[in-house]
N, C-alpha and C positions, 0 to 999 in steps of 0.2 A: 504493500499500499503506501503510495507516495500522495503528500500535501503539496499543491503547487504553488509556487510563488507568483502573483499574477503579476508581477513587473517583467517577468522571464517572456520574450516573444516568442520560445520555441524549446523544446526537448525532445527526446527520443520518443516515439511512439508509444501508446499505453499497451499494445497488443503483445499477444505471447510468442509470435513466431509463426513459421509457414505450416506448422503443423494444427494449427487454429483456425487456418482459410477454409471457407466454403463457399457454397454459391451465393448462400444469403449470408450476410456480416450484419449484425445488429448490434449499435451501442445504447447502452441501458442508463437512464438518468433515474439515482434511486434519492431517498432524503438523507438519513444518515448511515454511515457505516464506520466501524461495525454496530448493529443492532441486534440484541439478545432476544427480542420480543419477535422479531420479524422473519420467522421460521420459513413462512410461505415463500418470501422474496428469495432468500437463500436459496430454496428448493428450485424454484424456476430459474436463477440465474444458473445453477449448477446444471440444469438441464439442458438450456442454452450452450452452455459450455461442451458439454458432452458430447451435443451433437454437432458442434462446431460453429455454431453461430454467433457465439459471442466475441464482439472485436473489442468491447471496452465498457467499463462501469464509471459512472460518474456520480459522485455524492454530493449533493449541495451543502452539505455540512458534516461534521465530524461526529461520529457515534460514540459510545462508551466502549474501549478497548479491556475493561476490566474482567469482563465476561465473552465468550466467544462461543458460537454455535461450531458443533463439529462440522467441518467441510468448510468454513469460512476461509481457512488459509489456501484453499485452493484459489481462490478467487483473487486473493490480496495482489497477487502480480499485475491483474486488470483494473483496479480500483485506482481513481484519481479522485480525491476529495477536493474540491473546488474551494477556491477563498471566500470570505464572507464579503462578498460585493453584489451587485444587483443580478436579477435574473438574465439581462441581456449580456451584462458582462462576464457572467459565469458561461453561458451559451456561446459567445465569442472565443474564451478560452477552449472549452470545448471542441468548437469546429475549427480551430487551429491545430489542435493536438490531433484530430481525425482527418484532416485534409489530405494526408498522403497514404490512407488507411486502406481506401476502397470499401467504404461502410456503405451499405444501401439503404438502411433506415436508423431512427434514431425515436427509442422507445421511453416513453417517461413512465416511472413505476408507479407516481400517486398522481392524483388529477390536480394538485396544486402546483408550489414550485417545480417539482421536477418534470412535469407535464409541460410547463410554461419554457423551461431550459430546452427540452427535447424540441417542442416546436420551432423555437429561435434558432437552435443550433442546425436541426434539420432545411430550416428554411436557407441558412446562410451557405451550406454544404449542397442544396439543391436537391435533397432525397427527401422521401415520406417521413411522415412521423405517428406515432399513436401513442396510447397512454393507457394503463391499467388504473381501476377505480375500488376502492376496498371499502372503508367506513368512513371514519371522520374526515379524510383529504376531500371528498366530495362536497362536504358543507364547507370547506374553507374556500370555496371560490364561488363567485357570485354567479347566481343561475344566467344572467347573459353572457359573462365571460364561458362558463362551462357549454353553454349552448352551441357559441362561435367555436370554441376549441374543438368540441366532440365533431362539429359539421366538417371542420378542415382536416379532421385526422383520418389516415388511412382505415385505423382500427381503434375501436375502444372496448377494452375488456372489463367486464365485471366479476368480480369473485364470489358474490353472493347475490341473492334476489333481492334483497333490500337498497344495495347499490344500484342494482339494474332499474329497479323502481325508479329511483331519484333519476338517472339518466333518461329514462323513458319520457319520462313528467317533463323534461327539459328538450324534447324533440329527438334525442340520440335513439341509434339501435344498436345498444351493445350485444357484443359478445359474452355470453355466461358461460366462464371457465371456472367452477370451484376448485380451489386448492385442495392438495391430496394431503395425504399420512403416509410415511414411511412403516409397511405392515410387516417390513422386516425387523425393525427397531422395537415398534409397540405391538407386542402378542399378547393373545389371550391366555391367562393363567387361572388353574383351579384355585379358588379360595375357599380359607377354612370357614366353617360355619360356627365356630366356637369364639367366645372372647367376645370382649367389646367390639362394636363394629366400628369400622375406620372409617370418616368422611374426610376427602382431600377438596380442596380450593385452590386453583393456581392462576396467578395475574397481578400484575401491577397493582398497587394499594392504592387505587384512585377509585372516585365518585363512581364512574360508568360501572363498575364491576359488581357494586351492589353488595360489598362484603358487610357491610353494618347492616343490610337486612339478614345476611346468613347467620349474623352472631344473635340478631335478634330471634329470627327461627329456631335455632340450637337452642338457647336458653327455654324456649316454650318445650323442649321434648323431655317427656317423663320417661326416657330410658337411657341408659348407661352408652355413652358415645363417644369417641375422640374426634375432634375437627382439628387437621393442620392445614393451615393458610400459609402457601409458598409465595414468597412475592416479596417486593420492598417498593416503597413510594411513600409520598407526601403524607398519607391517610393512615401509617402505622401508629404513630403515637396515639391519635384518637381510637382507632380500632382496638389497641390494646387497653385503653382507659374504660370504653365500653363491655369489651370482656370482663375486667375486673371488676367494675361496676355491677353486673348480671351474675357475679360469682363463680366464674366460665374460667378463671386463670387458675395458676398453682396447680392445686392435686384434684382443682374442678368440683362443682357442685352435683346437684341431684340430676343434671344433665350431661354431665362429663366434663371435659376439660378442652380447651381450645388452646393449640399452641399457635405461635407465629414463627416460621422455620427460614426466613428470610429468603433470598434469591437462590435458585439454583440453575446450574447450566442445564441447558437441552440433552447433555449426556447424561445426567441423573434423572431425569423425567421418568424412563421406562420403568425403573426400579421403584419410583415415587407410586406410579400408578398400580404397579402389581402389588404394593404393598396396601391398597387402598380398596374398599368394597363398594363406597358410593364416590361418585365426584360431583360436586355441585357448583352450578354456574349460575349465580343470581344476576346476572346482568340486568341494567336499569338504563333509562333515558337520563342523563346528568341535567342539572340546571342549563347548560350551555348546549344541551340538544347532541352532545356526543354519544354513541353508544357503539357497542360492538357489532362485527357484522356477522360472520360464523367464527367465532375464537377457535383458535389451533386447539387449545385444550378440550373442547368438544369432541373434536374428531379423534385427537389423541387417547381420549379417556374411553372413546367407544370402539377404537382398535384395540386396546388394552382388556376390552372384556368388562369395564366398570359399569355398574349402574348409573345413570347419568341423571340428575334432578337438575332442570334449567328453565330460567324465565322465557317465556313466550315472545320474546322480542327480537326486533330485527330479522337476520335469517336461520336463527338456532332451529327454528320448526323444520327449516329444509333438510335438516339431518336427524333431529330427534323427532320421532314421530311417538307422540303421547300415547301409551298405554302397551306400544308394541315393542320399542327398543330403549324407553325410557320415558320420565316424566317431564310435563310443562305444567308450568304454573306462572300466574299473572305475575309480571313484575312488582315490587315494593310491595310486596304481601307476604309478611313474615308468618301470618299462620297458615296460608296456604302453602308455605313453603316448607313449614314444621310439619304439616300435616303429611305431604309427601315423604318428605325424609322418614317420619315415622313410621309411614307405609312400607317402605324398603328396611328401615332397621328390623322390622317385625319379621321380616318372610326372607329367609336366604335363597329359598327357592326362586321366588319373584326377582331377586337380584341376579341370579345367575341366569334364568331365562331371558332378561333384558340384557346383560351382558353378552351372550351368545348372539342374540338377536341384532345386538348392535354391531359387533363385529362382522356380522355377515354383510349390513347394512355398508359398512366401511369397505368390504373387499368388493362390492357390487358395484359403489358409485364414488369413492374416493380414494380409492389407490394411489400414492403417488406418482407411481411409473405412467399410468395410464392419466393421469389428470397434468403431468408436466409433460408428457407426449403432447397431448391437445394443445396446450400452451403454445408450444415450439410450430404444430402443425398451424394453429390460426395466424402468428406471425407470418410464417412462410407464406399462408395462403395471401395475405393482405399486402405483404411488403413487395413480393416479388414481381 
């Protein structure tokens, strides 16, 4: 990975050499690099790299290098972190670096600044551009700008139904391509039916994850259980205080104990799911309108054979089918969440049935190899 000094006018090209050349070569503009939370971006970039399509990756800002996803080191030689300047200046730098590389298209991985930089850089190079839309990014762009940007793009990719609906409402016709999960890393395992039930929640400790609702729901349980919250963020102190106030810290109250385990790398997640009986995804729409699309944790938990209880918000219902492979509850409703958790705590057989059905859903619709291949196919089909 390199950070460009924007005062330099030239440097060696960012691509990896002749063995990466292919008929179609695409430069991709992402937001921060590296980002431990953006597994989906890493997987699709790796798929482009493995197919020989990835020419370069440009990040509009630096990410957090303290935790790295497995496989991210493969892409570091392709990555240029652009300086903190305007989108137009970032596009000029990217276009200058790509001018001699024979790039056929520039793809922005998010609808806001990455898509803007991709569009401007592609315009300088005289090649087509496109962009992907995920969750909050589509709401960071004014509707008129999003409409004009989508109209000018060769392809617009939406990774979930919620993002796709927003694009359609703005007059776009997106390609719906869900992200996949690696079913070789996240595998179904038999779980014990004895001992306290283990509930897991994974995500950044921010309001849209709804962990305050989960803690309130957990306090309503009248069965012994353990809740592990894996993640870090600005809400941690407030959430820990809430758990303590409800008698859920330390050795736990009548409803069990809540543990805050901090951040974990993606390499550690398969074992965390394997150790858990239920995965709770209590997502909400926060006060700023931010919400999840279809969180990675949903697909990873389902692939791991966990029984999933999730909010029926955004695109979660596209994967979790209520009463078939998991349970859906209204967002911001701790009583409904507590009832769903209690139903699963009481029934090991139901947990097992949901876990097996969830694994079947993932294998049929969300396998990483198939989803990543469809993403590459879509770019080839629209950029050639």
